[in-house]
One Martini backbone bead per residue (centre of mass of N, CA, C, O) as a GRO file, in nm:
protein
  145
    1UNK     BB    1  17.434  10.948   1.097
    2UNK     BB    2  17.267  10.744   0.848
    3UNK     BB    3  16.971  10.547   0.848
    4UNK     BB    4  16.877  10.274   0.634
    5UNK     BB    5  16.629  10.114   0.489
    6UNK     BB    6  16.503   9.922   0.243
    7UNK     BB    7  16.313  10.143   0.126
    8UNK     BB    8  16.531  10.365   0.103
    9UNK     BB    9  16.720  10.207  -0.081
   10UNK     BB   10  16.510  10.173  -0.323
   11UNK     BB   11  16.530  10.491  -0.384
   12UNK     BB   12  16.849  10.473  -0.481
   13UNK     BB   13  16.834  10.180  -0.604
   14UNK     BB   14  16.736   9.928  -0.851
   15UNK     BB   15  16.751   9.694  -0.679
   16UNK     BB   16  16.614   9.356  -0.655
   17UNK     BB   17  16.459   9.089  -0.601
   18UNK     BB   18  16.738   8.871  -0.596
   19UNK     BB   19  16.963   9.147  -0.623
   20UNK     BB   20  16.952   9.236  -0.317
   21UNK     BB   21  17.241   9.274  -0.069
   22UNK     BB   22  17.071   9.478   0.125
   23UNK     BB   23  16.907   9.575   0.435
   24UNK     BB   24  17.111   9.802   0.542
   25UNK     BB   25  17.229  10.155   0.610
   26UNK     BB   26  17.522  10.341   0.703
   27UNK     BB   27  17.594  10.679   0.683
   28UNK     BB   28  17.883  10.847   0.764
   29UNK     BB   29  17.949  10.980   0.464
   30UNK     BB   30  17.856  11.146   0.216
   31UNK     BB   31  17.998  10.979  -0.066
   32UNK     BB   32  18.234  10.804   0.130
   33UNK     BB   33  18.079  10.644   0.386
   34UNK     BB   34  17.980  10.295   0.454
   35UNK     BB   35  17.739  10.058   0.616
   36UNK     BB   36  17.628   9.739   0.555
   37UNK     BB   37  17.360   9.487   0.581
   38UNK     BB   38  17.347   9.112   0.594
   39UNK     BB   39  17.134   8.826   0.574
   40UNK     BB   40  17.205   8.496   0.478
   41UNK     BB   41  16.987   8.292   0.391
   42UNK     BB   42  16.919   7.954   0.328
   43UNK     BB   43  16.715   8.062   0.076
   44UNK     BB   44  16.905   8.137  -0.120
   45UNK     BB   45  16.932   8.076  -0.454
   46UNK     BB   46  17.253   8.005  -0.473
   47UNK     BB   47  17.271   7.750  -0.278
   48UNK     BB   48  17.173   7.526  -0.478
   49UNK     BB   49  17.471   7.562  -0.654
   50UNK     BB   50  17.659   7.705  -0.396
   51UNK     BB   51  17.663   7.435  -0.251
   52UNK     BB   52  17.460   7.177  -0.188
   53UNK     BB   53  17.667   7.048   0.054
   54UNK     BB   54  17.822   7.361   0.067
   55UNK     BB   55  17.717   7.651   0.145
   56UNK     BB   56  17.822   7.952  -0.038
   57UNK     BB   57  17.898   8.264  -0.086
   58UNK     BB   58  17.964   8.423  -0.354
   59UNK     BB   59  18.203   8.644  -0.445
   60UNK     BB   60  18.028   8.818  -0.640
   61UNK     BB   61  17.820   8.892  -0.419
   62UNK     BB   62  18.008   9.042  -0.232
   63UNK     BB   63  18.095   9.257  -0.436
   64UNK     BB   64  17.811   9.357  -0.500
   65UNK     BB   65  17.746   9.456  -0.211
   66UNK     BB   66  17.965   9.669  -0.208
   67UNK     BB   67  17.863   9.824  -0.456
   68UNK     BB   68  17.583   9.889  -0.342
   69UNK     BB   69  17.686  10.054  -0.108
   70UNK     BB   70  17.822  10.271  -0.279
   71UNK     BB   71  17.565  10.350  -0.431
   72UNK     BB   72  17.418  10.456  -0.181
   73UNK     BB   73  17.623  10.670  -0.088
   74UNK     BB   74  17.613  10.835  -0.355
   75UNK     BB   75  17.302  10.859  -0.400
   76UNK     BB   76  17.244  11.022  -0.148
   77UNK     BB   77  17.405  11.273  -0.236
   78UNK     BB   78  17.237  11.258  -0.537
   79UNK     BB   79  16.911  11.268  -0.479
   80UNK     BB   80  16.826  11.526  -0.656
   81UNK     BB   81  16.876  11.321  -0.883
   82UNK     BB   82  16.641  11.130  -1.026
   83UNK     BB   83  16.799  11.034  -1.309
   84UNK     BB   84  17.001  10.762  -1.230
   85UNK     BB   85  17.306  10.565  -1.272
   86UNK     BB   86  17.483  10.273  -1.154
   87UNK     BB   87  17.788  10.153  -1.307
   88UNK     BB   88  17.971   9.891  -1.320
   89UNK     BB   89  18.332   9.852  -1.407
   90UNK     BB   90  18.530   9.748  -1.160
   91UNK     BB   91  18.772   9.501  -1.027
   92UNK     BB   92  19.010   9.490  -0.750
   93UNK     BB   93  19.183   9.322  -0.514
   94UNK     BB   94  19.049   9.055  -0.460
   95UNK     BB   95  18.964   8.897  -0.140
   96UNK     BB   96  18.930   8.560   0.012
   97UNK     BB   97  18.945   8.421   0.341
   98UNK     BB   98  18.638   8.351   0.408
   99UNK     BB   99  18.345   8.208   0.443
  100UNK     BB  100  17.999   8.246   0.368
  101UNK     BB  101  17.724   8.147   0.543
  102UNK     BB  102  17.442   8.057   0.641
  103UNK     BB  103  17.315   8.310   0.862
  104UNK     BB  104  17.496   8.537   0.817
  105UNK     BB  105  17.610   8.840   0.957
  106UNK     BB  106  17.698   9.112   0.755
  107UNK     BB  107  17.945   9.351   0.649
  108UNK     BB  108  17.977   9.660   0.441
  109UNK     BB  109  18.263   9.852   0.385
  110UNK     BB  110  18.297  10.184   0.248
  111UNK     BB  111  18.553  10.379   0.062
  112UNK     BB  112  18.662  10.654  -0.069
  113UNK     BB  113  18.918  10.733  -0.313
  114UNK     BB  114  18.801  10.843  -0.605
  115UNK     BB  115  18.758  11.095  -0.879
  116UNK     BB  116  18.664  11.081  -1.237
  117UNK     BB  117  18.430  11.255  -1.291
  118UNK     BB  118  18.183  10.985  -1.306
  119UNK     BB  119  18.412  10.817  -1.151
  120UNK     BB  120  18.411  10.584  -0.887
  121UNK     BB  121  18.627  10.493  -0.611
  122UNK     BB  122  18.645  10.195  -0.403
  123UNK     BB  123  18.659  10.046  -0.090
  124UNK     BB  124  18.618   9.705   0.050
  125UNK     BB  125  18.460   9.537   0.340
  126UNK     BB  126  18.406   9.214   0.468
  127UNK     BB  127  18.221   9.116   0.767
  128UNK     BB  128  18.253   8.872   1.046
  129UNK     BB  129  18.271   8.901   1.364
  130UNK     BB  130  18.498   9.132   1.331
  131UNK     BB  131  18.598   8.989   1.056
  132UNK     BB  132  18.781   8.970   0.783
  133UNK     BB  133  18.679   8.809   0.462
  134UNK     BB  134  18.685   9.061   0.257
  135UNK     BB  135  18.813   9.238  -0.048
  136UNK     BB  136  18.799   9.555  -0.245
  137UNK     BB  137  18.820   9.719  -0.556
  138UNK     BB  138  18.605   9.975  -0.713
  139UNK     BB  139  18.401  10.084  -0.998
  140UNK     BB  140  18.180  10.362  -1.095
  141UNK     BB  141  17.919  10.499  -1.294
  142UNK     BB  142  17.752  10.802  -1.340
  143UNK     BB  143  17.432  10.845  -1.482
  144UNK     BB  144  17.233  11.071  -1.679
  145UNK     BB  145  16.900  11.141  -1.819
   0.00000   0.00000   0.00000
């Protein structure tokens, strides 16, 4: 297992505050399997509007965090290629079972499903307290400059 901190993650993907939704990441198998972690502070920008009296992490943020985790897992394997981009392409089978509230520590586990040319497909699960709260399948394309 390879453990990455926030600075190492920033070397792999271009996302930055306020749109980086991963604090750390454990790569279980390069290019194929990883688990990232995030604590959603009550000060997150989106809680002001989603929803003011009942703050909940938006589903699109959860899916984005899963996709960022997959981007880290693939980018770590391809780290010898300096100038590359990971571009989100699709999301399927998204399910949201329970809300994620402020100050929750969550994990995002992703597993490689398949690859066709430069398009990678992953499945992802978001968990809180060892309980699955959401899941999705998604794909992204790796482009090289």
